[in-house]
N, C-alpha and C positions, 0 to 999 in steps of 0.2 A: 737390301733390307737391313743387313747387320750394321751398315753405316748409319741408317736412320733410326735404329733402335734407341740410342741414347737421347735423341730428340723427343721421341715418343715418351720415354720414361720421365724426361724433364717436364714436359707440358701436361702430362697426365697425373702428376703428383698432386697431393692435396695443397701443396704450397703455391702452385702456379696455375692449376686448372680453375675454371670459373666456378665449378661447384665446390671446389676446395676453398677458394677465397670466400665464397658465400657462407660456407660452414664456419670459417674462422671469424668472419664479421658477425655472424649470429651469436657465436659464443662470446665474442668480445662485448657485444651489445648487452647480453644477459649479465655478464660480469659487471658491466658498468652500472646496470640497474641495481644489482645486489649491493654494489659499493655505495650507491646513492642512499639506499635504505639503511646502510650501516653507519653512515656519516650524517652530520647535521648539514642541511642544504645551504646554510648561510656561512657558518664559520668553519665547517669541515671537520669538527671534532668527532672522534670515533666513540661509539658506545662501549663503555667498560663498566666495571662493577658499580662504581659510584656515580656514573653519568648515564642517565636514562634518556632515550630519545622517544618522542611521541609523534605519531603521524599527523599530517595536516587534517583538520577537522572535516574538510569537504571532499578530499580525494585521498588516494593511497599511493601517490607518486613520490612524495618526499617526507622527511622527518626532521624535527627540530629539537634542539637541546633546551631552548628557553623561549619565552614569549618575545623577548627582544630580538632574537634571531628570526623569528617568524615575521615580525613587523618589518625588519630590515629587508627580508627576502620577498616581501609581498609583491612589489612592483615587477620582479622578474618572474614570479611564479603565477601571477593572477590569471593570465590568459590560459595557460595549460591547466590550471586548477579548475576553471569554469568549464572547460571542455570535458575534462575527465569526470567532474561531478555530474554533468549532464548525461554522460554515458552510463555512469553507475545508477543514476536515477531512472533512466530508461530501462535498464536491465531489470530493475524491481517493478517498474510500472507495467511493462509488457509481458510479465510472467503470468501464465495461466493459473488462476487460483485453484486450490484443491477442492474447494467447495464455495457455496455462496456465503454472504456475510451473516446469514442466520445461523450457520453451523448445523450441528446435529441435535436431535432430541436427547436430553441427558438420561433418559430412561431406556428407550429402545435403540438409541444410537443410529437411527435412520435420519438422513438429511432432511431438514425442515423445508417445506415447500415455500415458494416465493409468495404465494397467495396468503395474505395475512389472516384470512378467516380459517385457514387450515391449521392454526396453532393458537395457543393462548398463553398469556403471561400470568403466572401465579403471584398474587399480591403478597403472599406470606414469605416467599423466598426469592421472588423475582426471576424464577426460572421459566424459560419458554418451553412449553410442552406441546407435542403434536396432538392432533385431535384424537388419534387412536388411543394414546395413553391417558388423555384427559376425558375420554368419553363417559366414564362412570362418575366424573365429578362435575363436569360442565356440560350443560345441554342448552343450546341456543344462546350462549353467552351469560346464563344465569346459574347460580348455584342451585342444584336440585336438593337432594337430601343432605344430611350431615355426613358427607363422605370426606375422608382425609385427603390432603394434597397428595398427588401421585409421587411427589419427590420428597418433601420434608415431613409428610404425614400429619401436618397440622390441620385443624378443622377448617373447612371452606365456607361454613355457614356463618357469615359475618355481615354486618351492615356497612353502608358506604362510609360512615365516619371511621370505623375501624380499619377499613381498607386504606383510607388516607393516612391514618396514624401509622399503619404498617409500612406504607410507602415512604413516609418521611423518616421512619426509623431506618429503613434501608438506605435512604439518601445520606443520613448521618453516618452510616457505616461505609460510605464511599462505594456503594453498589452502582456500577455504570448503567445497568438496566433501569433501576429505580430513578436515577438522575435523568435519564432520557425520558422516562414516563412523566416525571414532574415537569420537565421542559415542554413536553407536548401539551400538557394541561394548561400551563401558563401561556403557551402560544395561542391555544384556542380561546383563552379568555382575553387575549389582546395585550398581555404583559410581556412584550417582546424582549425587554431588557433582562428581566428575570429568566425568561426562557433561554436567552442567549447564554447567560451565566451557567445554567444547568447543562446546556449542550456542550459548552467548552469543557467543563469538568468531565462529562461523560466521554468526550472525544479524547481527552488526555489519558483516560483510563482504558482506551481502546475500543470504544463503542463505534462501530462503523456507520450505522444509520445517523448518529449524531454528527459525524463528519459531513454526511450528505445534506442534512438539514442546515448545517452551518454555511455550506456553500450557497444554498438558496437564500439565506438571510443576508449574506454579504452581497449577493446579486441584487436583492430587492431593497437593501438598506433598512431591514427590519430589526430594530434594537441595536443597530450598529451602522456606522458609515459604510457606504458602498466601497468595496475594495476588490478589484478584478484579480489581483495577484493572490489574495487570500481565498477568494472564491475558487480559483483553479487549484490551489494547494489542497483545500479540504475535499474537493471533488476527486483529485488524484488519490488522496489518502483513502477515500471511500472505495474507489476502484481497486486499489491495491488490496484492500480488505475483502474484496469479493462482491461488491455491490454492483449488480448488472446495470441498473438504471443510471448510476453515476458514470459507469464505463460508457454507456451509450451516449450520454450527454457530452462526455469528453470527445467522442468521435464526431459529434455534430459540431463542436467548436473547432476541431482540427480540420473539418471538411473544407472550410473556407481558407484555402492556401496550402494545405498539406494533406492531400487525399490518401497518401500511403499510410500515414500515422492513423488517420480516421478509420481506414479499413482494418488495421490491426486491432483497434479498440472494438470495432463492431464484431470481428471474428471471435474475440474473447467473450464479449457479452452474449453473442448468439449461442456459443457453446454452453453458457450458463442458463439458457432458456429465455432470453429477452426477445420478444416478438418484434419490437421496434427495430432492433439491430438486424434481425433477419430480413425485414423489409428494406432496410437501408442497404444491405449487401445485395439484394436483388436489383435495386436501382443502380448501384455501383457496377454490377455485372452488365447491365444493359448499356451502360456508358463506357464499358471497356476497362474499368479500373480494377476489376476483380476477375480472376480466371477460375476455371473449375478446380485446378490444383490447389488454389488458396482455400 
């Protein structure tokens, strides 16, 4: 055994063993990635004090020193960029939202219920208040006595014309809730183009329900030409923002051809309380696409 000892020491060292070689390769791979991020992917120039590199706009794999280098390297990087961008998008898309798109009541901080009749939008400040906090102000959808707004404390005893003036004032102040409200009123009156304009502005300011309605308008061609790509985009933005119905609809779209992604969408929507997604999961379970562990 003393004669074999040098052979064991040779083959069991980090330099020659399979786990040692794997460790070295992993280290070299990480160093190569770090080097790529420190250098321009096209010309190879290193980031120094007076030379700043910026990441690719769609992925986090490479960096460039100028627009010319990015254009020159596009043909080599395009395939990897699309793949990584899709992976990053899925990481955001399939993350379980902390709450629904409605958020919390700004007074009691309790999550607002999905049922729209369980909350009310105050015309004075465009805040969505739960029924418990607005009980003394709103009864049956009409202003009772001259009670102040639960949030901004302004009087709620106003006529319809004043409500419209207040809403338009809030629209002028770039209030996304007021823009969404104005868009819904224009939609109900058949002014789809003006409704689309308000929904676009509200969506840009982060209103989730506006994204959901934009996806429907792109699907139906109301106020805008039909566009399947933009329909899916706004539906995904609504789902990322915590909209359970938009999430369920995404699952229905993915069901035809990608059952695994559809199930992921339905599980997230079901956790948010969407009944349609619960029924879809039950059907998927009967067909063997969902297990009890899921």
